[in-house]
C-alpha positions, 0 to 999 in steps of 0.5 A: 674852889680849886683849893678845896679839891686838893686839900685846903687844910694841907695848903694852910699848914704848908703856908703856915710853916713857910710863914713861920720860916720867913718870920724866923729869918726876918727876926734873925736878920733884924736882930743879928749881930754876927755874920753867920746869924745874918747869913743863915737868916737870909737863907731862911728868908730866901727859902721861905719865899721860894717855898711859898711860891712852890706851894702856891704853884702846886695847889694852882696846878702849875707844876711845870717849873716847881723843879726849878724852885727846888733847884734854887733852894738847893743852890741857896743851901750850897751858897750858905755852905760856901759862906760858912767855909769862907767864914771858918777860914777867916776865923782860922786866920784872924781869930776874930768872930766878926770879920768886919775888920779883917785886913790880913791876906790869906794864901 
């Protein structure tokens, strides 16, 4: 089999890490009560799925678009950073941890 040639054990370890990351993200989304926890958990879910796809593509020999997968991971991380900045600004203005009831205008 093709996996045995490239190291079946390494594939299993990498996929186990990706599944663990997905599990942590899923737990965070389902049990999250605040905005930041849910945001970080969604980013973990997205990165875990992209990681699973990139690992599988690498071990199947389809390495043409793996750089695109890593670019999506980088963009997702930047998007999380922007979300944190928006949350920090809303917290600074309203002094609330959960910005669901946010009605003030920021200028």
